[in-house]
C-alpha positions, 0 to 999 in steps of 0.5 A, a space after each residue: 412508550 419506548 423511545 429509540 435513538 439512532 446510534 449513528 445520528 449526528 456529525 459524521 467524521 468529515 463534518 466533525 473534522 471541519 468544525 474542529 478545524 474552525 475551532 482550532 483556528 479560533 483558539 489559535 487567534 487566527 483571523 478566518 472566514 469560511 467560503 460558504 457555510 462551513 456545514 449545512 446547519 445554521 446553528 453551527 454557522 451562528 455559533 461561529 459567527 458569534 466567535 467572529 468567524 464570518 461567511 463569505 460568498 466568493 474568493 474576492 470577498 476575503 478580507 486582507 490578512 484573513 485566512 479562508 477555511 474551505 468548507 467540508 463540501 469542498 470547492 472547484 479547482 478554479 476557486 482554489 486557483 483564484 485563492 492561490 493567485 490572490 496569495 490567500 492562506 487556506 485551511 482545507 476542511 474538505 471531507 477526505 472522502 469528497 477530496 478522493 472524488 475530486 481526484 477520481 474525476 480528474 484522473 478519469 478526464 486525463 484517461 479520456 473518460 467521461 466523468 458521470 456524477 450521481 447526485 443533486 446538481 445544485 448541491 455544493 458538494 456536487 458543484 465542487 466535484 464537477 469543478 475538478 473536470 472540464 465536461 462533467 455530467 450530473 444525473 439526479 435519477 437513474 432515468 436521466 442516466 438511461 436517457 443519456 445512454 440511449 442517445 448513442 453513448 453506450 460505447 463512451 468510456 465513462 467513470 461513475 461516481 456518487 455524491 457521498 450522501 446519495 441514497 444507496 437505492 439510487 446508486 445501486 440503480 445507476 450502477 446496474 444500468 451502467 454495468 448492463 448498458 456500457 461497454 467501457 466503464 469504471 465504477 467507484 462506490 463513493 457513498 460515505 459509509 457513515 451516510 449509508 449506515 445512517 440511512 440503513 439504521 433510519 430505515 430499520 428504526 422507522 419500520 418498528 416505530 409509530 412515529 419518527 423524528 428527524 432532526 436537522 437543518 431543513 436546508 440540508 439535503 442529507 437531512 431531507 433525504 433521511 426524512 424521505 427514507 423514513 417516510 417509506 417505512 413509517 406513516 408519521 415522520 416529522 422533520 424538525 430543526 430543534 427541540 422548540 419545533 417538537 409537537 409533543 401532543 401529536 406524539 402522545 399516542 405513539 407507542 414507539 418513537 424513533 429519533 435520528 439526525 442528519 450528518 450536520 446536526 450538532 450533538 447538543 441539539 439531539 440532546 435537547 430533543 431527547 431531553 424535551 421528549 423525556 420531560 414531557 412524555 412518560 417514557 418507558 425506555 430510551 433506546 431500550 434503556 431507562 432515560 436515567 441510565 442514559 443520562 447517568 452515562 451521558 455525564 460520565 467524564 472523559 479526559 484526554 489521555 484516558 484509556 477506556 473500553 468501547 464497543 465497535 459499532 460500525 466501520 465506515 469509509 474513513 473512521 471506526 465508530 466506537 460506543 464508549 458507554 457515554 453520550 459522546 460519539 467516539 470515532 477512530 480515524 483510519 490513520 489512528 487504527 494501527 501503526 502498521 500502514 498495511 493493516 486494514 481496519 476490518 482486520 483488527 476491529 470487528 463490529 460488536 467487539 470490545 476494544 481498548 482505546 486512547 482518548 485523543 481529544 474530547 469535544 463536550 460541546 459537540 458530544 464527540 471523542 476522537 480516539 486512537 488505537 495506534 497510540 495505545 498500541 504504541 504505548 504497549 510497544 514501548 513497554 515491550 521494547 523496555 522489557 526487551 532491553 531489561 531482559 536482553 531479549 532478541 526483537 525484530 524490526 524493519 530497517 526504514 532508513 540510513 541515518 548519519 552514522 548508522 541505520 534506523 529500524 522500526 519496531 511497531 512504530 518505535 524508532 531504534 537507532 543502530 550505529 554502523 559499527 553494530 549494523 553487521 555491515 563491514 566498515 565502509 560497506 553499503 548500509 543502504 542495502 539493509 533498507 527494507 530488511 527485517 532484522 533481529 537485534 538486541 536493545 542496548 540502550 533505552 530512554 523513554 523520556 528522551 525517546 531514545 532507543 539504541 539497538 545492535 544487530 551484530 550482538 545477535 549475528 555474532 552469537 549466531 555466527 559462533 553457534 554456526 562455526 561450532 556446528 561446522 567445525 564439528 561436522 566438516 569433512 573432505 568432500 562435503 558440499 556447502 552453499 556459501 556466499 562470496 564475501 571477498 576477492 583477492 588476486 589469488 582466489 575468493 573467500 566464501 562464507 559457508 554459514 559462519 566460517 570462511 573458506 578459500 577457493 584458490 583461483 585454480 579451483 574456480 574454473 577449468 579454463 584459464 582465469 586471470 582474476 577471480 572476478 571473471 568467474 564470481 562476484 562478491 555477494 554471489 551464492 555458490 555451491 562449493 565443496 571441501 578439498 582439505 581443512 585444518 581445524 587447529 589453524 581454522 583454515 578450509 580450502 574449498 573447490 568450486 569447479 566440478 567434473 560437471 563443469 569440465 568443458 571436455 566432459 560437457 563436449 563429450 556429453 553433447 557431441 560425437 564423431 560425425 556431428 556438425 557444429 557451429 564453431 568460431 575461429 580463434 587462431 590461425 596457424 601454418 597448418 590450419 586453424 583452431 576453432 572453439 566448439 564450446 567455451 574451453 574446448 577447441 578443435 583443429 581444422 587442418 589446412 587440407 580440411 578447410 576447402 574442397 580446393 587447394 588452400 595455400 594459407 588458412 588465412 586465405 579462406 578463414 579469419 579469426 573471429 569468423 563462425 563456420 559450420 564444421 564436421 567433427 571427423 575425429 575425437 582423441 579422448 586420451 589426448 583431448 584432441 578434436 579434428 574438424 573439417 569444413 571440406 567434409 560438408 562440401 564434398 557431398 555437394 560436389 559429388 551430387 552435382 557430378 552425378 546429376 551431370 552424368 544423369 543428364 548426359 545419359 538422357 
């Protein structure tokens, strides 16, 4: 006979977390009660009852001075509010995956969508989810959903979510209906990945076994659903609460027996069932290995702080499951996968891949081990940072915050303080401008025991600047162009960094027009194109030019306008003999008083005002003296002549 044990049998992350929170509260000496059974398993509930953790039914039952633990299934919003109103301390053990569904249905209702929940209406998890919106709909099968839609609800905006432990078949059926029938929908796949994996594995196991044993509390819908799934593939399925309910004689004829367990089944009960099977039936192999080998693995010790190798067996919605080669169920919570919050678990963990992990906590009673890849990663990063300090190597980090006296950089999780004097920012400058930037630095001080690391950006930038300066002075020549950054402004010009060396653009070289101060043309931080006018290598001085022939307003005017063109001009100055008008910035033309109107004008101010925009014709361009003559009258005369011709024609007729 062969005995196969489902790898995903037993506690999921959410249940294990809830049990851990209760145990932690007991260890800390807190007086606590649970609002309803902490999980759907009476063995666990009895165990906590023996430790003094009692179960209550409603918020009003919380004894004075006690904290209440919210069970993994979660509770309704109204219940939370009742506890808060009573001043009761709460320890929230709601499964994070369930809590997300609370947020989804609440958000849906705020958006004017109808929350639709697929699950068992009486299940505590579903009751809790429904309690986070005003008018939820709960359907336990696809036909109910179809019937509701057929009642004229196809155009209703809906939000579809599922109970975390629903079957994949039911969920897929409901999704198919909604996608086909609804015109406005949002679908969130909220089935717990651990549940999906457990159900898929149970189905696969049942298909190759003569008999299946499903272990779990008979009141648990999760366990009952596992038994139902197994019965679709195997004709002999037995649901038992513990090893005492095993009917060994009925199993002796089976050649292959599979064992699986619900998400609320403690590891010790699964072990008892396996042990009872091995003691009473001659078993050729256990999960295709000898029971002796597995037993030897099961007693392999693990301790907090160990570094161990394991094989990734599944990537769920909240955790990565890892086989450590023992009978402990290893898991890495998502927030312990990497120190980089942008990294996705599937990017660094592949199913079937062997990885090294750090043991955070061992729970021998439950047979689980919480692991961390992030902590191990962090330890290695500390080693790398220490080596960088010893070797005076350049490292990269991201500036995360401005601190008193400097800034803080993050090097893969290691905090590095950079004093303001070593930040590369000028004294009195804006240190916050560095936030979010990836910078290069040298580690100048490292103390692992005190977790103190000090870095210097200027140590790297000064070296780079020296190299850049040497390169510029070796290649500089009159007329050479550079892209530079404006570093500072004075009354007489602007200093521009051209890549390690500062050059000065005199105010007369900033613009072709009249400029009172440099900030009329450029600002500190501007990236500008400049060229070398002259330089003195001995005195390390460079004079730069900013204005170019292309920027010359007269050249721009000539490229755009010719004699005979009409332009919209702005009157800028009235004089005795006419008015000066700006054609483009930096180029003015004269409208002689005789060209202002088709009738006599005594003073230009009688027909025009400063700031007024008018249409004028260009009647002459003196390129040598850079003078332009404009005429408004030239645009009016053709209209007068046309009117006179029209009158003559009418008279002739």
